[in-house]
C-alpha positions, 0 to 999 in steps of 0.5 A, a space after each residue: 974074858 972069853 968071847 962066850 963069857 961076853 956073849 952070855 953077858 950081853 945075853 942076859 942083859 938083853 933078857 934084862 931089858 925086855 923084862 924090864 920094857 915088858 909090863 910098861 909095854 903090855 900095859 900100854 899095847 891094852 889100852 891102846 887096843 881098848 881105845 882103839 876098840 871104843 873108837 871104833 864103836 863110837 866112831 869118835 877119831 880123835 887123834 889126841 885121845 889115844 896118848 891119855 890112856 896109853 900113858 896112864 896105863 904105862 906110868 899104873 905099870 910103872 908104879 905096879 911092878 916097881 918092886 919087882 923091877 928092882 929086886 930084879 935089877 938088883 939081883 941082876 947086877 950083883 950077878 954081874 958083878 960077881 961074874 966079872 969079878 970071878 972072870 978076872 
């Protein structure tokens, strides 16, 4: 395996990690902003109020995107194993 091939494999792994984490991070971000706006409007400054909506949003995103994530991981894994066996 040449250094260029290793770099390509590493780049693809980082991209896959971002794709897997992206939907849950976005849902958590939107939930956090919504709770922050709600706290600013109602002047409720309870610190524990932000955790439950964020956790629920991340779990909802996980269940919503799970089939897509599994398909992406299966495709990535088969392509990676195919590249590794081709390189040897």
